[in-house]
N, C-alpha and C positions, 0 to 999 in steps of 0.2 A: 254723398250718401246721407239720407235723412235718418234721424233717430226715431226709434219705435216709440210711439206714444203710449202712456199708461192707460189701462182700461179697467173696468170693474172686476175683471177676472183676477186682478192683482190683490183684491181685498177679501177674498173668502177662501176657505179650505177647498171648496169644490172648484173654484176658479183656478186656484194654484195647481190643483191636481190636473186640470185640463191643460194649463199652460205647460206643465212639465211633460205632457205627452206631445204637444204640438211645437214645442220650442227646444232648441238645443241649449238654452241658457240653464245652467245648473242652479237649482234652488235649495240644495241640501246643506248649504252652509259653507261651501268651499270659498275661502277668501281669495276672490279674483284679483284683488289688489296685490296679493303676494306674487302672483304671476307677473303682473305689470311691473312690480318693483324688481323682479328678477331680470326681466327684459331690459329695463332701464339701466340697471347696474352693469349688465353685460355690454351695453352699447354706450356707456358713459364717455368713452374716449373717442367716439366717432366725430370727425371734424366737418363732415358734410353729409348730404342726403345719400350719396353713393355709398359711403362707408357705413351709414346706418342700415341701408338695405342689405349690404354684405353681411354685417354682424347679425342682423335679424334672422337672415337665412341660416347662418351658422348656429345661432341659438336654437332655432327650430329643429335642425337636424340632430343636435345633441340632446335636447330635452323632450322633443315630441317623437321623433323617429328613433331615438335612443341608440345612436351610433357613437362610437368613441370620437373624441375631439379631433385626433389626427385623421381619422377616416372622413369626418365631416369636412375638414379643411381641404383634403384631397378631392372630395366629391364636388366642390364648388368650382365652376369653370366660367362664370359670367365674365364678360369682357368683350374685347374686339372679336368679331367673327364667331360668336358663340351660338349662332343660328337660333336664337330665341330660347336657348336652354341654359338655365343658371346653375344647375347641379344635376348629377345623376348618381344613383346607387344601383349596382349590379349584384344580384344574388344568384350565383350559379346553381346552388343546391336547390333553390325553389324555382329556378328557371324564370326569374322575374327581374325586370328593370323598372325602376321608378325615375321618371323625369320631372324635374322641379322648375317652376318659374316663380319668382318672388317679386312682389311689388310692395314697396313701403310707402306709407303716407299717401300723398295725393297722386302718386303714380298709379294707384289701384283704380281700375274701372272695369265695368262689365266687358267693354271692348277689349281690354287687355287679356281677359280670360279667353275670349274667342280667338284673338291673335295668337295666343300660345298654342292652341289646338292646331291652327293653320300652319304655324311655324314648324311644328313637329311633323306634320304631314309633308311639308316641303323638304324637310331635312331627310326624311326616309326615302324620298324620291331622287335625292342627289346622287351623282356618281361619286364613289369614294375618292377618286383621284382629285376631285375638285374641292374637297374639304381641306381647309387651310391648316387646321390645328390637329396635332397628333392625337390628343385625348378624344377629340370628336370623331376621328377616323376609327379609333378603338371602339367608341360607342356605336358608331354606324354598323360596324362589323357584328356586334352583339345583337343589335336590333334586327338584323336579317338572319339570325340563326333560327332553326326550326323550333317550334313549340316554346318560343320565348314570349312570356306574357309582359305586355307593356302597360304601365300605369302612369297617367299624367296627374301631377299634383300641383295645384296653384296655391301659393302661400301668400298671405297678406296680414298686416297688423290691423287692418280695418275690419269692421263688421261687414258681412256679405249679404245681409238681409235674406238669409236662407236661399240664396241663388243655387239652383240645382242644375246639374248637367250629367248626362250619361257618359260623356266623353272624358271628363276631368273631375278629379276630387278637389273640392274647394275647402281650404282650411283658413278661415278668418279667425279673429280674436275669440269669438264665442265658441267656435269648434275646438280651439285650443283649451279654453277653460273646461269644456265638457270632457275632452280626452284626458286631461290631467286629473280632473275630479274623479272620473271613473277609475283611473289607475290608483288613486289614493284610497277611494272608498272601497274598492274591491281589488286588492293587490293581485297581480298575476299569479296563477296557480303555481305553487312551488317557490314563490318569493318568500324567503325566510331570513331571519336574523338570529343572533344568539346573544346571551348575556351570562357572564360568569358570576356565580354567587358564592357566598361564604357559608351561609346556613339557610335552611328553608323549612317551613311548616306548610303542609298541604291540608286544605279543608274544602270538601265538595269540589267546586270548579274554581277554587282560588288558591293562590300561593302567597305566603307572607315570607319575604326574603330579606336577608341582610346582605348588602352588596357593597363592595369597595367603591368609594366615590371615583377612584381612578378608572376602574372597570366600567362603571356606569357612564362616565364621561366618554369613554370609547364607544359605548353603545349609542349614545345620543349623537355623537359626531358622525358615526357611520350611517345613521338612519334619519338625520335631521331633515332631509328633503321631504319626508312624508309623515313622520311620526307625531308631529304636533297638530296636524290639520283638524282633528276632531275635538281639540281642546276648546273649552268654553270661551277662552280668551287667549290672546297671544301673549308671549313674554312681554312684560311691561317695560322693557328697555332699561332695567336697573334703576329706574327713577323713584319707585315707591319705597316706603319705609321697610316693607317686608323684604324686598330685594337687597336693600342695604344691610339689613340684619343677617340675611343668609350669607352674603359675601363676607361680612365682618366675622361671622362665626367660622367660616372656612379658613380665613386668614389667621385668626387669633386663638380660636378654641376648637380645632378640628376634631379633637377626641370627644368633645361634647356634642358634636353635630347630630349623631344618631338620636340622642335623647331630646335635643331641643327642636328638631325639625319634624314636621308632620309626615314627611315621607312623600312618596310618589305612587300614583295609581295608574296602571297600564291595563287596557283591555286588549284581548287578543282573540283571533278566531280559533286558535288552537295552540297548545304548548306541549312540549315533551321535556323530559329531564333525564340526563345521563351524567352520573357522578356530580360534579359541581357546575355543569354547563346546562343552561336552559335553551331549548330551541323554541323560538316564538314566530308565529305566523300572523300577519295582519296587525302588528302591534300599533297601538295608539295611546299616547299619554293624555289621559282625560283629567288628571289632577296632578299638579306639581311641575307645570311648565317653568315657573320662576326658579324653582329649586334646580331643575334640570339644566336650564340655561346658565345659572350661576355656577354650578359645578363644572360645566363645560368651559365657561369663561376662565375659571380659576385654573383648570388644567392647561389651557392654552398659554397662560401667563407663567406657570411654574410647574415643575414636576413634583413638587412637594405637596401632594394632595392626600395626606394621611388621615382620611375620614371614612366613615361608613354611613350608609343611608338605608332606610327602610323602603323596600319596593314591594307593592302589592300587585300581583298579576291576577286578573279575572278573565276567565274564558267565557265569551258570549258572542253569538252572531246576530243577536236580536238588537236592532237599532234602537228601539224604544227602551229596552233594558239598559243599553249603553248610555242613553241620554239621562236616565234616572241615576245611574252611577255617577255621571258627570255632575248632575244637579246636587246630589246629597254629599258627595265627597268634597266639593269645593266649599271651603270655609275660611281660607286665609285671605289676607289683603282686603278685608272689609267688603266682601262681595255683596252687592245689592240685589234686590229682587229682580230688577231688569236684566241682570247678568244671567240669571237662571233660565230665562226664556230667550236668551240671545240666539239660540239655534233654531227657534221656532220659525216656521215658514212665513208667517206674517212679517216679521222683522226682516227676514232675508229678502222678501219681495219688495219691501219698502227700500231697502239698501239698493237693490238693482234699479228700481223705478227712479229714485232720486239721482242715481249715477248717470242715468240716460240724459238728464237735463242739467248736469253739471254740478250736482250737490252731493256731498259725502255724508252718509248716515252711519254713525258708528254704533253698530249693533253688537259689536264685541269690544269690550274695554281694551284699550291699548292698540287697536288697529290703526287709528289715525296717527298716533305717536310714532309708529314704526314705518309709516310711509316715507319714502324719499322726498326731499324738498321739491324735486322736479315733478313728482306725482301730485303733491299737495297743490302745486301751482295750477293744475288742471281744473280745480274746483272753484266755484263761485262762493261768495259770502265771507264771513269773518268768524274767528273763534271768539266766543263771548263767554266769560266766566268758566273757561275750561271746557265749554261745549262747542261742538261744531255745527253750524247751521248752514 
């Protein structure tokens, strides 16, 4: 598979707008390396390519198809006499069966996609008595039920160069980025969370709340998989002086934490309040990632988290307004001018463009630091004076 070359479209607002329409690659600021890091962490114990392929498919079923881990494990049937089908999911209520074929690394090819389609056709034509595995006999029976919709899904960790087929859904790395970005940017309707508060003042579309640090840690832990993604930068790994001071205050002066800390800002699509419980929809931490992570880390180490924190909730569905909130609310940790524009399309386009040719462009402070060593090894060049080239 050849990498897509950069073009002049990458360097202008008009070009980027066109690219966003013709490409599946998300340009909105979603940290694709976070997905890569999640995959690598999930697969870190794999001893060979076969185990990597198995774990990649398991990761996909859990994180992209959103099935429970035990369901995902039971769905995988790859192995001897699998008839070219690596996994299947049966949804009786929707009268739908999804058949999966997964190819990891160099095993992926356009021919493998075509072979998957042909293998499924051959499987459907088999006599049930000649199928050697019980779970495949069960699948064969469902495939021949009336009004059962069959969907073929080909999964790979490679880029698929926008290969399209009417017979099979292709999900390569770029499609995964796009799917997860859309899920984060626009949470599914009805996806809500809650936050318990001690006191609250409401003004226009904003709430200023005093929150127990312990309760806030529970909120972060429950929503950590999406709640940080619109933040101007990632948590800086506890290495900066601000992080150390936050941790030290939580450990040594928890009763002063409310007065010494700037607090946290969260934007939401909507909120509701009943007694001391806030219902939040589409919550995104746009300022206070370091404070949030430090509080959560402290809670994981000890149950003695006797502190309070100021949390500001702002209701807005306007992306430009959210960016302005992010820009003007961020003042800790010596933020430089370049950080304020880190979410702008130009820098995001540069990040993707350089990534295609093996270089990492850090457009969000802390993103390189938080990469796994195995991820860093994929990039060329050297770190010079704290900068990545």
